Every structure is written in structure tokens, then in C-alpha cells.
N, C-alpha and C positions, 0 to 999 in steps of 0.2 A: 411627697414622689419624690421616692430615689430614680438618680441619674441613670439611665443603659449606659454599661460600657461595649463599647462593641470591638473587639481585635478582628481584621482581618489579616488574616495567613497565607501566603503560599504553598502552595501542594507540594512534596516535594517531590512525591514520584516522578517516575522517568518515562518518556515514551517508548511504547516496544510494538514492533508488526508483528499481524498474525497473518499468517497464507490466506491466499484463495484455499476453500473447500475441495477436496476432489473425493469419489467415492472408492468404494472397497473394487478390487478385484471380483471378477466373479468367478465363485468357490466351482473345485474338483466337486465333482454330481457322485463322486469312491474315491476311494485310495487302491481301489484293486487296482494292479498291473500301472501305480503311479512312480514317481520317482520322488523321495520326499524327503527335502533338504532339515537334518536337525542339527542346527547351529547352536553351539554354547558359547554361553558370555566370555568366557576364559578363568571368570571366579572358580574359585576352590569349592567345590560340592557340588557347584552347576555340571560339574562334566559325567559326577556318577549321577546324578536325575536326567540326565541325556540319554545316558544308556542302557539307564530302563526303560527307556519311552521307547528306544532304538530295538529292546527285545518285546515289548509289547505288540506296536508296529508286525515286527515279522510274524510275529504268528498271530495274529490277526489274521493279513492282509499278507500271503507267503508268495503274490504274486508279484508284490511293491519292489519297489527297493530306495533302502535308506542311503543319502550321504549325511557321514557326524563329522561337521569339521568345525574349528575354531574361528571363529570373528577374523582373529590377528591374521589367520594364516592368509595372506594378502594373495595369494597365488593361486590355491586353491578355490576360496570362497571364490571368488568373480568367472573361475569356470561352472564350480556348480552352480552360480546363482542363474544363468544359464540354462543348466541341467533340471534342475528341480519342475516339479511341475505344480508343487507345493511345498510352505515350509511352516518351522518356528523356530523363533527364538528363544531360548532359556538358558539360567534364571534370572530374571530382574528381579533384582536380592539388595536396592542400594538405594538412596536418591539419586545417584550420577548414573546406575545402572537404567531405574525407572526412566529418564531422562535420554537415555544415548540409544537404548536399544529398541526406543521406540521408533528414532530416523533413522533408522538399519531397517525395521521394518516397512514402515510408509514407503523410502524408496523401493524397496522390494514390490509391495502396494504399485508402485507408480509403474514398474517395467511390465509391470500384468503376471505378479508369481504371489497368488492368494497363500495371506499367510495369517500366525497370532504369534504374539508376547506372551509367553508363559510365566509368571512371574508371584512374587510373597507380597502378599497385600502390604507392608511397609511403606514398599514404594506404588502404589497404587497411585496415590495424587497426583504424583512426578510424574507417569508416563500417561495420564488421560487430560495434563496441564501440556505437555507435551504434543502427547497428539495433536489436540487442537491449536497448540501457534504452526505446528509445521504442517498443516493443512489436512488432515484427517482424522477428524471428532470422531467416527465412528469406528478404527483402527480396532479390530476385534483383540479379545486380551484373558485369558484363561488366570485369576488369580486365587491362590492357596491363599487360605490363616498362617501366620512366618509361625506359630506354635508347630505348625505342622510338619510346614518345612525346614526350618533350620536346626533344628533337634534332630533330625535324622538323615542330615546331607552330607553325613562323613564316610561311608561306603554305598557303595552299589545295593550290597540287602537292606539296608536301612532304610530307603528309598524307596524301594520297591512298593511298597504297601502305601506311598504318598501315589504315586505313580498311577496304582489299580484306582485311583478313589478320583481322578483326574484325567483319565487319558479317555473316557467317552467324551466328555467337554473339551478334552484337547479335537478329538477326530471332529465332533461337531463342529466347530472353531471352523476347520479347515471345510467345512463340507454341508451346512447348511448355508439356501438360498439366501441371496442378499433381499433385507428389508429395502422399500424404498426410500429409507433415511440411511440406508447404506450405500444405498448406489447414486443420491442425490443427499447430500448434505446440506444442510444452509448455513449460511458464511455467519461466522460467529460477527458479533456488535466488533469494530473494530476499537480498542482498548484507547480511551481519552480521559485525561488525566483533567480534572478543574484547575482551570489558573487561582483559584483565591479557595479559600474554604472561611466563613464568618462566623464568629461566635460571639455570643450577644448574653451578657449577665449583669445584675446589679452591683455589682461591685467587682474588683480586679484582680481581687482575689474568685472569686467564683470564676469571673474568664478564664483564670490561668489553670482553677482547677476541672473546667471545660472542656477548654484546648490537651489538655493532658489526655483526659481521658478517650476524647474523639480522635485522636493520632494515634494511641495505643488501643484503642476500637478495631482502626482501621490499617494497622500493620504498619503504619508510620515513623511509631519508637522502637524504644527499646527498652521501655518496662522503668527507665531513671526517667525523674523531670528534665522537661526539654524548656529549652527557648523559646518562644513565639518566633516564627520568622515571618517578620509583618515585612510591609514594602520598606516600611523605614533601615529596620534594623538589615535589610539584606541589602537595599545599599549602601548603608554604611559597610558591610563584610567585603561588596566589591570594589571598595577605594583602597582594598588590597593590593590588588592587579590592575594591573596597564590591560590584561587582555579583554576581548569582549564576551559580552552578557551569552554572546549567543551561537559563541565558539565551541563547534560538541569536540570533547577529548574524546570519545570513543566508544562505546556500549559495554557497561557492565553485568557482569557476569554474574549470575547466572543466567536470567530471561531478559538480559541486552535491552535492556534501557540505556535511554539515549545520555551521556552524559555532559552535559553545559554546566560554560562557566557558572552560569545562575545557578543550574540545581545542585551545583554543589555547592557556589556561596549557600542555599537555604539551605543545607541538610548542616553544612559547617555556624550558621547561626543555630540552630536547633542544640548542637554537642557545645551551648559557651563557645565555641572557637572565637581569635580576636582576628580583624582581618587582614595583621601581617602574619599571621598567619596559612592564609587561604590560598597563599600560594606551594607552599609546602604541600597545602592535601593536596591543591589539582595535580601537583607533579605524582605521586603517590596514587591518584587517581588513573594515569596514563600510564604508570607502571601495569596497575591492576588488570589494565583494560589494551595492554599491548598485542598483538594478534601476529607476534613474530611465529610461534608454533602451535599457531591454531587450527584444529579439525573439522573445518568445514564441512564434514562431513557427518560427521556428529553433533556441530550446533555450540563445542565448547575449546575451553581454553584452558590452559597448564593449570591454573587458577581455579575454573570450573571442581574440579577435584574437593581441594580446599574447603569448599563452601557448601560440598551437597552430600560429603563422602557421610557414614556412618559411626568412620574415627574419630577422635577430635583433635583435626589439624589444628594449626591456627598460620594465623600470618605477623613473621617480622616488618618495621616500616621502620629502619634504619636512616636517621639525617644525618651525611659526612656535607663537611665545611662548614664555611665561618656563618652561614645562617643560624646555624645551632646554638652557640651563642648568644648571634646577636639576639634572638624572641625567646634569653631563658630556659630552650631546655636540658633535661637534665640527664647527664650523661655521667654521673656521678652515682653514688650513693642512691640505694633506692630506685637504678635507672629505672625498673619495671615497675614502681608503687605508683599509689595515689600519691594526687597533692602536690603536683608538676602539672599548670592551667596546660604549659602548652602542649608536652606528652599526651597530656589523659585527653585534650580534646580536640588534637591534629586526628589520631586513633581512635576515638569514637566518632568523630565525621566522617571518616572512611568504614565506618560501622553500617554507621547512618546511609550513608552510601550507597552502600552492598545492600542491605534495606531494602531501601527506595526507589533503587536505578538496577538492581539486581533484582527486588523483590524474592527476595529471600526469606524464610520464616521458619522457627523449630517446629516441625514436622510439615513443612507444605519447602519444599527443596532444601534448608537447612535438615539433614535425617543425621547430625550427631547425635548420637546416640544419649549420651553425657552431656553434650554440651560442650563447649570449647575454651581455654581456662582463660581470662583475661581478654573474652570475648566482647567486651561492652569499647576494649581500647586498645585490642590485639597489643602486641608486645613492641611498643613503641616506644622512640629514644636516638639520643643523641651521638654521632661520633665522641671522643673525650682526646682532640687532637692536643691540648694543652699540654698536658701528661703521658703521651706516647714517646714515647723513644724513635719509632719506628716512621714512614712517612705515613701520610694519611691512606682513608681508602681511596681517596678520589687521583692522587700522587696514582696509586698503584693499579687505576684502570688509566692510567698515559690522561686524566683528566687537570687541566689547570687548580694548583691548588687553591684560588683563589672566590672561583667557581663552586657553587653549591648542589647538592643531588642527595637522589629518596634512592633507597633500594628498598623495593617491597620483597618478600621468597618468604614461598609456605612452607611453616617447618613442620614439624615433629617432634613433639615431647622437647628435654631438656637434657641432657647428660653435665653434670657438675665435672668439670677435670681437677678441684683441688684450688685450695687457698683458703681465707678465713681468718678467725682469732684463734679456735677451739685446739689447737695443734698445732706443731714444726709438719711441714713438708718441703719436700727437696724439686729443684725444677726438671729432676727424672723422676718423680712418681707422675709429674703433673704430665710431662710427656709419652710415660709409658699408658695412663690413664688417656689421653687422644688416638693413639696408635690404639688401642683396645676400643675405644669408636667409632672410629673412620672402619676398622674389621669387622666391627657388626655384617651383619648383611653381603656378605661378601659380593662382588661383583654387584650391586644392585643398582650400579651406573646412577645414585644417589649422589647429591651436591649436600656441602656440610657447609652451615656460619659458625666461626668459632668466636667468641666473645672475652677476648683475653683482657683483664682486668691490668693497668697497670702496672703492679703491683712481679704482678709476671711479666708481663713485657720489657720489661727494663732489666730482672734478675735474666730473665733468655739472652738480653742483649749483655748481659754484662760476662753470656757464658760459650758466649761465638753467636748471636744467633742475630747475624747484624742489622737482617731486613728480615721483613714478611717473609718472602719469597723464601731468605735459606731455612725459613720453618717450616713453609711451604714443603719445599725440596725433602726433607726431615722427614715429614713424614710419608709423602712419595713411597719413596724408598723402604723406609720400618713398614709399611704396609703391605709391601709387595711378598707372593705366595711362594712356595715352591711347585715348578712346572709338579713336582710328584703328590705334594699331598691336597690338591686341588678334588674335590669330591667329584661322583660322576655328576653333583645337580648342580654343583657350581658350573663345569661343562657345561653344560645342557646352556646356562644360565650365558656365560662368556660365548655359544657356540649364533648362541640369541643375537643377543647385544651385537656383535659381528658381522652378523647375515641378516638381520629384520629388515625387512623391504620398504620402503615409505607406505603411507595409507594406511595401515591398523590401526588401530586406537590406542595402542601402548607402544609406539613408533617411538614418538618423543619423551616418553616414559623409563624407554627399557637400551633403548639403539646408543650406544655407542659414538662421542664423538668422532665423524669422519677421521680426523686430525691425530685421536689419541690409538684408533685401529691401529695403523702398523707395530704399533709399542706394545699393542696386547698381543698381538700375531709371532709376532715377533720372542716371545719367553715362551709360547707355549711347545717345548720341545723337551726334552731330558735338560737335565741342570740348569731350567731358564726360570727364572725368578718371575714370578706374573703380577703385571701389578694393579691391585684391586680398586684403588679413586684417581679420579683423571687430577693430575695439580689442577687445571683451571677451575675445578668446580671445590675447590676448596676456600674460601670466600673469609678473608682472615681483618676482624677487626674490634680496637681495642677503645673498651667502654668499663664503665664500672669506675673501683677507688681503690685509694692501698689505705688496708689490707684489701682483699676485693677476693671475691668468688669467679673462675671463669670457668665458662662451660659452652658448648654446641647442638646443635637441632641440625639435621637432616631432613628433605624431603626426594622431588623427584627435580634435577637437573634445571630441567626449563624451567621452571616456577620461581624464576629472578627474572628482576629485572631492577635496573636504573636508572632515574631517569632525572635529567636535570631541573634544576627549581629555575621558570625564567617568567620572567614578567612581575618580577615584585613590584611594588609601588612604594613602601613604606616601610622597606631596607634597604641597608647599602648594600646586601649581597643579595642577589635571585632575583639580577635586574630583566 
């Protein structure tokens, strides 16, 4: 008789809270004579849909009054919330939008304003989950097939037939009397994660196969083989830190599962990390869960967008300070490649925490249509301190060079500035490429991460760039634009960035930093040179090889956090 093999493994998921359910507000009996809010979510094409809806409502109900506004018009929208008798929010067209605009509809329902979310079916799962978790599972949703909405949203004329097909359903969502279930929704079962799962098999190989299949079926893995997080393995992982296993680091976006030290350790085991990597992983999760720029009204943080958007955004995890060398992270040739256990398993552990503590999954919250490059490990690498002619990244932030830090930063794409071995290149061509890259999407209030290879850094220093700040100053000055060349659209963005009121969804994304606003205003005059990028949002790190390539990445300036590595028990650095 064969001996039975048993694997007792930790559940890697974090616990999140579900709000007490509330019923919908009573519907209006008719739209005749009512004030109807048509609230646009701010996404291109949705405005055309809202215009067409308003046209139909005005034709069908000539005694009704419509108020069409963008949700981000904070001052006007607050007044409109009081004035309307009923409303729609349109168009929930993405993973983030399905989640976010659900919270706004629920907030309106809770102050007695009956409404509905109009959306494309690509984001329906996210909207329903958001409604359940925010305490209004029966929230009314008018859902359109994506194939009908997206190809026709370009103009009002194109989208009118789509509105015609769904206008009756929209009207019904605002006027049809509530069912008993909509009045008195039942409380959903509180999410509970079993502490352990047990896998039994007649051989170790079979047990490992069953373990991996079970975790993948439960959406606890990433599609690659996992290391079983047994009690012994997790206990060994926890030797890497002096911090308490029960310490809560934060709530991981998107669905805000609690990240305890133990839960992070469980996912680190699964990723194949060593115990000495754990403090680095913890610091990365601290950055990811930082709520300095959170928007509580929308239940999101700056990192939420990257984890849910249809766009293929990504995350950089950059380790600076002596711990990078101590745990043998790659900072040179192939710094973003496979084959380095530290880089790859640290990035993978963070990715598994996003899956299991943030509850993201392709098609469920994570709606990246073609996925995210390097999504199994993100862009994880270390600063090349030894080959850099400049101060370290930490010193540039005013930190002690003996300490170690992790910077997590959401990024969108990658642009090469030059280098390599194929042909000669010049310092000026590299500088021109940087200026060109930073000047793209002018006045977008982006942050820029510039990864400069040691070769370029050394040559730049020989050519007068003594410090990173001198390079930052050069880029700031050379990306300025003469006032007379600012387009009308750019002027609108400038005015929005300096006048945007706090509280709206796009405030932290689009608002200029208060310290930067005077510099912009001062240049808005004939003969002025308008700054296109805040020098404080240009982050320079030396990494790579000689020869090497230098590259840049950008994203919202608030989705960027640097955290000190603390509590290390197995390394000299990060104590």
C-alpha cells in the first residue's frame, strides 16, 4: 500500500470587508417635470453618448430639465446632486470605471437620489463586485454590448442609434418601482479565507501537481509553478524579518485585502523567494498600499488604475542602497531579464500579493486587454551604485547612503534614449531624445523615471553634468515651450492643472503641485517660456551596463512611492 503524502498549505488570500447592504432609493413615477442628471465619467466618447441621451430625454419629456455635467466638475456637480430628482452615470467603459462609477451611483442613492449606471459589458463584472462590496448589490445597471458602444462612440451622430436602442431601458431603470429584493437586499456572506488547505496524494510529485492545479483553479497563482506555502516554509521565510507576522502593512489595491507580514511571506514562498528578500518585498508592498494620494470617495489609490485599466501599464520596483548587492540583485546586463532569482522572485512575490491580497485577475478587475509585459515579475531591478559617477538615488532624496530603499512606480511603456553597440551615438543625441520624450503629452502632469546606463552617466559627467540635478535642470529648461506656441488644447490643460479643485477623480492625476503652480503662472504671458514638466517629477536612477541602453518611462506623478527597507534579520543592510 502506497504511503499517502499530505501537504498542508497556507491560503495566500487576504481578508477584505463588505459593507452592510442598503436598499435602493424609491424610483420617480415619471420623468415628466423632473430634473434629470446626465453625469459623464470624463472618458472620451462618453461625452457624445451623454449628449445623445440628453437629446432623447428632452424630446421625450419636454417638461423635464436635464443637467449634463462631468463628474470631475467638483463645484457644479455638488450643486447638481442637490438639484436632480434622478440621474444616470455614463459610460462605465473600463475596469477602473466599472468599479469607480459604481461608488458614485451608490453615494447618490444613499442621499435619496435614484439613479443607474450605464456601461459597456466589458466592465460588468467589476461593477457588480463593486456594488456588492460597497453595500448596494441590487444597484441598477444598464449594460450595452461593447461591440455596439466602442466602435460608435466617436461622434454624437454615430452613437445616436446605440442610445436609441437603450433609451427605454435607461428610462425604466429610473422609473420602474423597486422589487422587494431591491428594497431589502440580503447581506452577503462576509469573505472568509480558510487558513489552510490540505492536499493529499500517493506521491510527492502528484501532490505538487494537485497543489498547483488547485491554486490556479482558485485564482491564487499566476500560471507558473508555485512553491507550496507549508507551515515550515512560511516559518522559514519569516526568519528574514524581525517584524511581527500579524503586523498589517496596508490594504492592497484593488479590492483592499489586508497585507499582513505573514500573508506577504506566504506569497513570497510561493514565488520562490529567499527569506533575505522578504524585507524588500515588504517595503514594496508598503509603497503599493500607501494612501497618501488615495481617493476615499472612489475607494481607489493612484496604483489602482494601473492594476485595472485596459491599457498595458506596468510597475517598476527599483531597489536602491547596499542591500541590492548584498542579496545579489541584478543591476547590470539584463537587469530586466530572467535568470536572477532575487529580481524575479521579488517581483513575482509582489505580483502574487496583487493577485491574492488585491484580488485582481485577468478579466476580473485586471482588464488589461493584451496584458502587461513582464507581468509575472514587473520591472524589478537594483540601482548600479558601483558604476555610477553620481550620487545614489537615496542620497538624491536626502536619505543616508547606508540605508536601503524600494521605489515602486507605475509606468507606461518604455522609450530608449540611445546607446548599445550597433553604432556610434553622441551625448547630444541622447539628450535630444530625452527632451523629446519628456515633451510628449505636454502639460500632462506626468512623472518621468529615467534609467541611465553607467556609460551614458559617465559621459554626461565628462560633459559638465556633475550631478543628477544638473541633468534634471537641463531637461526642465529645454522642455519649456514659448507661450506663443501653446495650443488651445494645451492652454485648457494648463488652466485645468492649476485650477483643479480637490475632491474630483482626476485631481491627483492632473493637478499641478502647488509649489510648481507659480512657475507656470509666471510664464503665461507673451515672451514667456512655459514649463512642461515639474523637475521634482524627473526621477533619475543609474542602472545597466557598459555598453548599455538608457530608457525612460512615465505615468501619473502620484503613483510613485519610495519606502525604507526595515526589519531585515539576515542581511547587514535594512535592519
